[in-house]
N, C-alpha and C positions, 0 to 999 in steps of 0.2 A: 503495498499498500503504499502511498505518496501523498504530498502533504507538505505543502507549503515553511521553512524555516527547521526542518526536523530534525535538527543538531538541536543537543540540548543545554544551553548554556548552565553557567555556576551561579546559583542565587547568593543575593550578598550584595556588598558594594559595588556599583553600578561607574566605572574606571574606562577609559578608553581600551586599553589594554587588557586588562584584566576585574575577575570578580574576589571577595574576597569576604570577609565575614557576616556571618549568617545574618540575617534581620533588619540590615543596616538600610536607611534611606537615601535615594540617589541625591545625593547632597555633593556632589563631585562635579571637577570643573572640566572640561574637555581640553581639547590642546587650544592652550593658546587664548581660553576663554575666561571671561569675567560676569561675575555676577554681583549682582546688587539685592539684598533681601532685607525687610522690614522688620526680620525675626533679630533678635540681639544676642547673635552670633560676630565673632570678631577672626579676623584670616590672618594668618602668619605665611609668609611667601618666601624663603630662603632660594639662594640655586647652591646648591654642595655638585661641585664636579659637573659631569655630564649630564643631571639632571635638575630640574624644578621640585620643588615639597610644597604641597600645600595642604595646609591644616585649618580646619573648622573647628572652632571653636564654639561649647553653647555657652548662656549668660552667665553660668556660676564657674565659668573658667574650665570645665572641662570639655578634652579633647573629646570632638565626634567621629572623628575621621581623617587620614592623612592618604594623599593622593599623590603617588612622584610618577615623574611624567616627563619623557625624552628632552633633552636642551632643544634640539631643534624648536620649540614650541615657546617662541619668545612673547611675551605677553605686551609687547610694546607693537608687534608684528596685527598688521589692519588683517592679512590671510593669510592660510597655509596652503601651498602646491599642496594636490592629492591626486592618487591613482587609485582608479580601479578597473579591477577585471571578473570579468563575468563570464564562466562554461554554459556554452546552450549548446543542446542537440535536439534538431531540426526532428520532422518524421518523416521515415524512411523515403527515398526520393519514388519508388516509383507506390508507393499508397496516395499520394497528392504530386504528380507531376506538374500540373498545370502550375501549382503554387509556389511549390517548389521552384517551376524555373520563373516564376515573377522575384520569387526570393531571392535567386540568385544576380535577377539582374539588377534588383533594387541593394545587395552587398557591393555589387562594380561600380553602379552609375549612380544610387538614389543618395538618399538623406541618412541620416542617422532613424534604423526603426526599432530599436530596443534605446527604452529609456525607462532612466531611477531618476527617484527624486527619492533624498536622503532626510531623513525626518530627524531633527536633536530630542534625542533622551531631554532636557533640563524644556524651563520655560525661559523665554529671556527676560530683561532686567524685572518688565514690569509686569509680570505675570503675566505672559501670551504665548504661546506655541511661535518657536523660530516658525520664518517662509521656509519652506523645504529648498532645497540645494538639487534642480535640476542635472541629470549627466546622462550624456546623448552616446549610444554606441554605432557605428556603422559597421568598419571591414575587420573580420576576423584576425586576429594576430599571426594566431596557427588555428590548423583546419586536417580532420583527417575525416575518416568513412563514418567517424560518429561524433565527436566534436570539434564545434570550434569553441575558440576563447578568445577573447573579445575584450579591449583595452580603452583606455579614457581615460586624461588627464583636466583635470578642471581645480580652482582655486576654491575653499570653504573661509568664510568668515572666523576669524581668529574667534568670534565669541561663541560660535554657533552648539558649542558643549559638545559631549560625547553622539555618537548615533546609536540611535534607540530605534529604526526603522528605516525600512528601504518600500517605496513603492514601485512598479514594478510595470509599465505597460508594453504591450508587445506591437507595431504595427505591422510585424511581415503579414504574407495571405496566408499564411500557414502555422497553427501553433506547435508551439518548442519546448522541451524539456528544460527547464533551468536548474540549473546544476550547484555553482559556488559561486557565491560573489564573493569580491576580497576588497575591501577598500582601509586607503593606508596612505601614511606620508609619503610624498616621491621620494621613492629610493627606499622608500625603508619597508617591505613587503612580511620582513617575521614580523612588522608588529599589526598586522591584519585584521581588521575587524571582519569576522569573516560571516559570511549568510550563507548556513547550509541549506538550502531551498527542496531540492528535490519533488520539484513539482512542476505541471503541465498548465503554457500559458498560453491563453486562447488568445490569437490577433482580435485585433479591438481597434475601433477609427477613434471612439470615446476617450478623450482624456479625464473623465470621470469614472470609468471601467481600469481600476488599477487594483493592482493584488498588493498586501501587505505579508512583511518578511521582517523577523527580530533576528536580532546577532546571536551568535551563535552562543554566546556566552552570556547570555541574558536568559537564566532559565529559576524565574521567584512566583513567587505566590503573589498573587491578585491584591494585597498589602503592599507588598514591595517593590510594583510598578514604577520605574520612572516617571515621575510626573509628564514629561515631555509626551510618552505615549499610553498615559492611561486611555484617553477616547479610543486609543486605536486599538488598543486590546477588547474595549468593549465591542466597538464597532464589528472587529472584524469578525467574534462570534455572531455577531446580529446578521450580520451578509450569510454567514453559512447556513443558519439557520431557514432562511426561506421564509417566504408568506404563507404554505398550506397550501396554496395554491397550484393550479396549472399546470400543465404538464412537463417535464422535468427533460433539457434537450443533454444530448451528449457531453457539451463543455464543459455544463456548469459542476459547479459544487454547493450543492445544497444537501443537506441532510435533514431528513423527516422518518416519521412512522407510518406505515399503514399496515393493514391487516392481510391475509395471506387471501387474497381475493383474486390470484389470478393462478391457479392451476390447470383450471379446464380454458378449453377454448369453444365456447357454448356456440357461438355464429357459425364458426363453419365445421364442426360436430358436437350435435348434443348430446354424445353419449359421453364428452372428457368432462360434461359440466361435474364441476366438484362445493362441496358446499366451503362458504366461509369460513379459513377458523383463522379465531379470533373472535374473541366474543363469549356473552352469555353459553352460547349451545357450543362451542367448540371452544375453549378457552387455549390461548398460544401466543408464544412471542411473535412482537411485531417484527418485522422485514423493512427497509428502506423503501418509501414511496418512491412511485417513478409518475404520477399524476395521468397518467394515460384514462381514454376515456369508458365509458362502461359499456358494457356488452349489450345489445341490440336483444338477444333473445334470455339472458340471461342480467339485468338490472344490477346486483350486488356484484357483478362481478368485475373486473377490468377485461378491454380487450387486446387480445395480440394483434400488434402490430406488425406489418410486410417486412420489419428488420429483423436482422440475426440476433442484435443485441438489444438487453434490456438496460434501461439506463442504472447505474449505480454512478455516484460523486466521480469525476474525472480522477483525478489522484487516487482513488479506490483501485483502478483500473490494471489490467496485466499491464508489464513495459512490455516494449514491442519486442523483446527475447524470449521474455516467456509465455507472449501471445504466441509466436510463431513455434514454439518447441511444444506448447499443448497443440495449436491444431497439429503439429505434423504427429505427434502422438493421438492423437483426436483419429485423424483420419485414416494411417496403421490399425488403430481399433478396429474400426469400420472395416478395414478390407481384410483383416483377419476374421472376423465372422460373414463377409457378404461371400468370401470368396468360396470358406467351406459348406458354408451353407446352401449355396447353389452349385457345388458341384452333389450334395449330400442329400436335399431335405426333399420329400414329398410335397408338404405342407407342414405349419406350423404344428400340428401337435403331433408327427412323426418323432417317435422314442427310436433312442438306439437299438442297433439290433444285437449288442451282445457288447460285454463290458470290454473284449479287446476291441472293440471298433470306437471306446472312447479312450482307450490308450492311443490308438493309431492316430488320435488328433496332434497329440504330442511326439510320437515317436518320427513321426513320414507324412507331416500335415494330412490330409483326407484320404489319399491315396488307395489305401487299404480298406476303404470303406463301400461297400454298394453303393455305385454310383448312377443315377437315374437319369433320366435323357431329360432336359429343358428344352425344347428346340433349339437342339444345337450348343447351346451354351456349354457343355461340358468340353466340346472339343475345342471351340473355343477356347475355354480358359487353360487347357493343358494346352494349346501352341501358344498361348499368350505365356505360361510360366516357360513352355522351353523356348520361344525369344527371349523373354528377359535373363534367364540366366546366360545365355550367350551374350546380350550388351554387358552383363556384370561382369564376364570375363572378360571381357573387353576394359572395363573400366576399371578394375580392380578390387579386389577384398572388401573393402569396407561397401562401399556399394551392394556386393553382391549378399554381405549381412545384413543388409536394408531390406535387403530381396526378400530372401530367406524370411524374414519375420514375416512378412506380410501373407504369407503362406504355410507359415507352421507357427502355433503355439509352444512358446517355450516351456520345459516342463517347469512347474511347480517345485519348492522343496519340499514339499510333503510328500510330494509321490517320486522322487527323485533320491531321496533318503530311505524310503520305503515302500515299496510297490502294494503292501497289503495293509498297510497305516491305518487307510479307511475304515477297512475291516473291524481293528483290532477294539475291543472294550476299552483297551487300556489308555489308550489315543485319544478316543472317546472320552474319557475322563478326563486326559492330560490336558487335553486343549480348552472346557472348564477355567484350568487355572493361567495356561499357560498360550494360550491360541488368540485369536482376534478378540473373543468376546467374554472376557476374565472378570467380566462386571455383574455378571448373573447369579451367580452362583451363592449362595448364601449357607445359612446355620440351620437347622431346624432346632428349634426351641421348646416346642411341644410337641406330644401324642394326646390326642389321634390328629389328624392332617382337615381342618373344616374349609371350605372353603367361604368365603363373604357375601357371597351373591346369595339372589331371593330364591328360596327352594321354587315358591307358585313357581317362577318362570322358569329357570332350569333344571329345576331337579335337585333331587338329594344333595347334602350338602357335604357330608361325610365322603372321606376318599376310600377307597378300596385298596389304597396300600396299610392295610392294617398290621397291630403289633405283632399279631400272628404271625404275618407274612413276610415282616422284616426279621422276626427271631430265626425263622427258616432261613433265612439268606443269609445273613451274618454268621450262624453255625460256628462261634467262636466263643462261648460260654460266657456270652453275654447275651443281658437282653435288651429291646429295643427301649424302655425306658434307662437302663442305664447306659445304651448307646449315648441317647440324648443329654445324659447327668455329664457323660466323657467327653461330651463336644465331638460325636463322632459320625452326626449324619447328617448328612448335605443333601439340595435338593433347588435344582431348574425347575422353577414356578412359573409355567405361562396357564396356566389353568383359568383363572379369572380372567386373566388381561385379553384372552382368545376367544375364550366361550363366548362372548356377544356376536361376537361376529361367526361362527361356527356358520349356522344356516344360510347367511347374505352372501358368504362366501361361494357355499356350492352352488348357489343359482348362477355362479360364470363356468362357464366350460369349458373342461380339461383341468380342472382344478379339485381342493379340497383342502377343508381345516379339522383339527381339534379343539382342544384344551388339555392340556398338556401336563406333568409332573413328573420329571426322574429323580430318585432317587439313588445319594453317595453314600458308601459307607467308607472312611477314612481307616487304613489298613493300618499296619505296625511299620511297613516302613517309609509309611508318610504320602502316599498314593492315594486315588481314591478309586475305588472300583462301584461301579453301577451292578444295582440289585436289584431295579423293580421302573417300569413305566406306566404310566396311568394312563390311557387315552380317551378323552371324553366328549359326545354327541349330548348336547343336551336335547332337553323334550321340549316338543314345539306341537302346536294344535294337531298333526294329525301322528306324531311319534312319539313314544315312551322314552326317557333319558336312556342313552346308550354308553356304556363306562365300560373296558378291560384293563387287566393290569398283564402286564409280559414282566419276564424273566430272564434270565441269560439263559439259554439253553430250555425257557421252560420248564415242559413234562420232562426234557434229557432227552428230548426225538431230534430229530435233522426238521421233522417239521418245526418243530418250535426252534429251532436255533433259527430258521429263516425267518418265521415270524418277530422275534428279537430283533432282528438286521432291518427290519422292516419298521418297526416302531420305532429304532434308533433312527432313520431316515424322517417318520416324521418329527421327530424332538429337534434334530439337527436346522429343519426346517424354518421349524418357530424359532430358532436360537439366531438361524442366520436372518431372520427377517426382523427380528427385536432386534440385534446386533446393528443392521441398517439404519432401520427407525428411529433406535432410541438411544441408544450408545454411542452411533456415529453421528448421525445426521440433527438429530435432538440436542444431546449435550452438547454438543461442541458447534457446529455450522448455526443452527438456528437460535440457539439460547443465547449467543455469543454478539449475538449482531446488533444489537441492543446496545450493547456496552460499545461498540464502535461508534453509531449513530450517538449516543449521550456523552461519548469524551469527545466528539468532533461538537459538539452543537454548546458543550460547556464547560470546556476546559482549552485555555489558551494555548497556542503556537509554543508557546514558554512556560507553560506550565510545567513543573519536576514530574509528575504523576502520569502527564500525557506522554510526557518524555520516557516513560519508564512503559508506558505501556502499548505506546506504538508499536513497537518490531511486533508484539503478538495480534498486529491486525492486520496484516500484512494480508492479501488479493483477498482477506475470508468475504467479501462484500459482492465481488466480481465473482469469486466461487461459487458463491448461493444464489446468483443473480444466474449463473449457467445452469447452475442447477434446478431454479425453476423449470426452466426452458427445456432441459433434456431429460433431467433426470427424474421429479419428484410430481411432476405433471402430470396431470390425467392419460391416462395410455402411455405411460414415459417408461422409460426403461424400468423403471422402479417398481412400478405397477405390473407389466408386462413378466417379471422373471422371478419377485420375490413374496411371499406369504405377509399380508392377506390382498394381495388384488388390488383392486379399487379400492377398498379400504385402507391402505396401509398411512394415508396420512390420518385418516380420522383415528385410528389407534394410536400414533404420533401425541396426537392432542390429549383423548385418553389417557394418557400416561403422563403428559404434563402439569393436566388436572388434577389427577391423582395420586402421583409419585414426585414430578419435579421439584424441589424446592433448594436456592442458593445454597443456605447453608448448608446441604448435604454433596455439595460437590467438589468441594476437597477431598482427596483421599484419604487420608482417614477419620473422617466424619465416613464417608465411604464407608469404610470398611466396619465401623463399629456399626454403623444402621445396619448391613448384611451380617452381622454376628459372625465378621470373618476375623475381628481384632477386637479386643480389649484392654484397658487404661489399666497398667500395672498400680501397685501402689504406690509408684514414684515421679506416677504419671505418664510413664513411657509405652509406647504402645505394644503389646504382644500380640503376635498373630495364631491363630487359634490353630491354620495350617502352619508349619513350620517353612518347609519347601510351597510356597506361594511363590512364581516366580513374579507375575506382574506388582503383586505389592511388595514382596522384598525389594529389584529394585525402583520401583514407584515410589517407597517412601527415601530412598536414599536421595531421587531428585528433588521429592518435594520440599524437604529439608534441605535442602541446597538451595530452592527458588523461595522457599521463607526467610532462610538467614542472610540473602541479597537484599530482598524487598525491605527486611526488620531494617539492614544497615542503609539502603538507598533512604527508606522513610524517616531514620532516625538523626539521619542529616539535613534536611529541609524541614523536619520539626522538631523543633531541640523542646518544644513544651504541649500540652494538650489542648492549651489554646487556640496554638495555632492549627491546629486539626480543626476543631469547632468554626472556629474563626472564619478560615478557604472557603469562600461563598461560589470559588466554582468547583472546586471538592465536592461539598452537601449538594451545588446545585446539582452537579454529573448524577452523584445517588441518587438523588433525588430522583432525578429522571429517568433513570434506568428502572428504579419499581415501579411508578407511578406511570408513563407513557412505555417504556422497552415492555415492561412484563406488566402492563396495563391491568392482567386479568387476574396477579396472585397481588393487586399493590396493598391488600387488606390483612396481608396474612402476620401472624404475628412472629414468625419465625427468620424476617428478612434482620441481617445485624443492622445495625446503629453506628456509623463511623463518628466515632466520638472520644477515641482511643490512638495510641502507639497500636495496640495489639490489635480491635478490631479493625484498622483501614491495614495493617500489614494482614490479617487473616484475606477478607475482600482482595486484595490486590496477587495476596497468592494462590488464591481457588483461580481466580481470572488468568492468572500465568499458566498455572498447570493446568488447567482445560485446553486452554489454546494450544501446546507446546507438548507434552509428554500423554497427556490421555487422547488427545487426538493422535498423537502418534500410533500409543500402543492399540486403536483402534483401526485405524486408517493403511498401512504399513504393512501389514500383514495380510490385506485381505488376498493378493493375487495368491504370496508363496503357499498360505494354508486351501483357501479357497478355489482357488486355479482349478485343482482339481475334483469337481463337482461333488464326486461318490464322498469325497472325505464332508464335505460341506452343504446338500443342494438345498439350492434355495426358495424351491417351494417343491411341497409334495403333490402330484394329481390322481393319484388313485385310493379309493379306502382301503381300510386294512382287510383283507379277505376272511377275519372270523367276524365281523359288521356286517358284508353281505351273505351271511349263510351259508345253508350247502354247497350251491353255485358260483359263490365264490369261492370257495375252501377248495373244493371239486378243480375249478379251475390254476387257483393258484397252487395244487401240490403236484402238478401235472407239469407246469412248467413255472416254476417261483421263480428261476433269473428274470424272466419274460416278466412277469409281476413286479419284481424289483424294477428295471428298466423301464417298465412303464409309470412307474412311482415315481423316478427322476424326474427331473425338469426334461421336458423334450430337447432333442438337435439344438430347434431354431433357441428355445430359452437357454437353454447351453451356450452356447456361442454368444448370444448377447451380453448374459450373465460375465464371462472369461475376459470381454471388451468394455464391459465395465469394471470390472476390477482390475484387470492390467493398467487401465488409465487411471484408475484411481490411486495404484500404488504407489506410481511413482513420483519422482522429486523433480521440483523444480531446475533448470539450469541456473539458475540465478539465488537457489534457496539460500538465507540466511541460519543459519543452524545455532541453537543454543549453546553459547558458551563462548560460540565462534566468532557472532557479530555485537561490536560494539558498536554504541551510537557515537558518531565523530564528538560529540559535547562530554563526554564525558572524561575523554580522554582528558583536556584541560584541566576536569574538574579531579584537584588529590587525592580527596577523598572516598570518593566514588569509581577514580579509576583504579585504588586501590583494593575497592570493596568488592569489584566486578572482576577484578584478579583475581581473587580469592575466592569468588565463584568460579570463574572458571579451572581453577588447580582443583578445586573438590570434584568439578564433573569430572577430570584427567584421573581423580582417586576412583570416582564410581566406577568408570571403565574396567580399571584394572580388577574392581572388584568384580563387577560381572564376568571378567573374563575366567575368574578365578573362580566362581560358583558354577558357569556353564564344563568347568572340565572336573567337577568334583563328581564321580560316582555316587558318593554317600543321596547328592540330591537327582532323583532317579525324574526330578517332573521337568527335568531341563540336561540333563545327560543321560546315555544311551545308547543301543543301537537303536540306528536308525530315526534317532530323535533330532528332530531341528531342534536346535538349538536359543533359549530365548535372548532376543537382540533385541526387540522393539524399542525398549528406553534405554537402552546405549547410547551417551553421547556422542558424539565424532570426536575422534580422537586422532583427525589428518584429511588427506584429502577421501571425502566421500566415495569418489568414483574408484578407489582403489578397492574397498569391500568387496567381499564374494560375496554378501548378500541386498539387494535393496531394505532388507529390515533394518539391517545395520549401518547403514550411510549417516546414521545421524537424528538430533529429533529437533526437527523447524522451532523458531520461535513462535509460527505463526498456524492456523488451519489452510497449508497450504499444499497445493502437488506442482 
């Protein structure tokens, strides 16, 4: 994400060159400036060697502050000769060829097109703002394929004072990405005041359409704002908020809220109509407002435009480099699916003919699968493949590799290490602790297990997983009650959550759904063993409730083993849907967007908390907008291939309404809520399962994040009063609660930011969710679920035992075929793989936790030191994770064919040198 003045100045005293003591007011003079004040302060000026020292005194004689300036600022001078350099990147030539041609003409023959106005941080001797100093730029000093460096020389009145801000105007024909601005006395670039902008500037013919940026060193609370830029600080925020009316255009930087009323496209396809998410009926977080017109077919919904892009504030959009990489990856993913599907599939519901045919997807493209004649397409595709191979031979190995990827899926890690991992109960259980959704497993705290749903509507509430059944399955001289007491029983519970949607989903062709409970027993070696799966179909006006419990091997027969495998397939489909809709989309992408919108509306560019959070918000709004078009939209990719189909987003809303709460989103609180950890007598967290890779690694990362946030907060807020009195900070948090999460604004669990501890907890939670939480549930998708029998995204056939004698007869005659028909279809499988391959990729310009340091932090000794400590701690965590992954006692992360848990392993070098995508590092933000 980009935004003006992204660098983080140090808070404190404002001099032309440095900032020092916390909470000092901006009473410092600029180079050669003179100040008159009605306040009873006196000033002592001395020249020592090559510097000039200015000291301001209070009326009682106490020194307020001292400013040291280079000697080239003579108080007798009327003007000071200054220089400025600006780094600019114009849009790629081919994207706007005509405009770029006009811009090149401007550079050669025209007048200056890039205009700055320097704003003083001080008021003049009459208490008024200084007149801005205009600076114009024309031809670049240096120019390469990406950037141009422009420079200018000009005079500044000696009384002007420190530079507190700049106005920027772009008079070119195309937008530009503004990099760094440096302003310094002629010949003294090492003394420059730096503006780290990293923001797109739209061309404008209006002298009033100006962008505001603040110096790198100004990182201050509202009460510490220099008098000369107080109004600018407020006006910049007001401009970003917009009016709340009208349709937004691509170049704007307006942050506002709206409900999710754009998931369908009823004007073009009434079947895509979806309920509005956000409000009393379907509570939900808010998204960024686009202001598009309402649909004619459904006045509650926004229309889809003919454009491919949904508006996000301009600085939230992908960089050109990332956009190109994303488009390339997206196109390759589409080609993966299209190429193979067209050669193999008769229709969207066609199942794989065999398990061997599934393996052939990875081993040799689609060649070994039965080919269907599709009007000559197969022959054409075969010819295309041969011709491309010939072309590749001529062009080189790199091109060959890219073409190979078009026609062949890479073998996912889980299948590469163990071809039969998907079939093993041990792996089924292990992935609840070390897979891509280790956030659902919970401790069983009481028996019997009982539903909270209305029995009149759904049927009996008691579970068929009884104490007697558990006793039989444990068979270790331990009763079910003893197992509960000793914290040995754990569960995946998708019963109450899915049951209300079962009949609705079953009305959709080629799909089914159950409510499910899966029980696990903790063995002596620290691993989980699945002991029972309960599948339930609720009662309806025409049918009674149906439910059945399956156990490993069931009755000890081959039939029982196949039924158990089918039951696991249904549970995995439930877990895959919950992972994608809740653990991934809702808890990271969706719930974070309000934090981003509120931060830009309420926290100034120069606010230290904005600068701390800013790296964690990069690209998220753009990704969410793309998701609303491609993935979570009506009949989009998620609805097509994941349970519970067209009700995916409704389920997400239900979970948000019933279960989501901010104070439980931090890792320790989440573990405690699920019974997976308890606080010991010393206040430290103790895991119920010692070898729980997600929690083991996650707690190390959580502690490091919280320590970094704590030291940052302590530096900028010396006392509690500073936190309570920070109007921007309090405004941000109020808006997060009352606008961004409006449907939960009255919940009593929202923390109040009224002391260091509460502020650190809030910040650490957001930083955790946007970085480590997202990494844990995102980058393992293709490595674990890319071999879809290991994690099918959907189940298409009911259990044979539900279908009566005829269903069982069909099953017993061809159990493998029933399993293959239960798996996603060929079409759904390729679509899912294409999605997961895209989502699991890393951005080429990724900023990884501990490796990216905001430019402003480097100039603040305390913050730079704290960040270095944070970085060092992450390096230590890498060593610890490596050690755990080679520890034979930790069977949930080490063993024959076991994929080591590296999803929360920080980057410790060049990410491209790693063996797996999963261990490239933890990005700061929700980014792919």
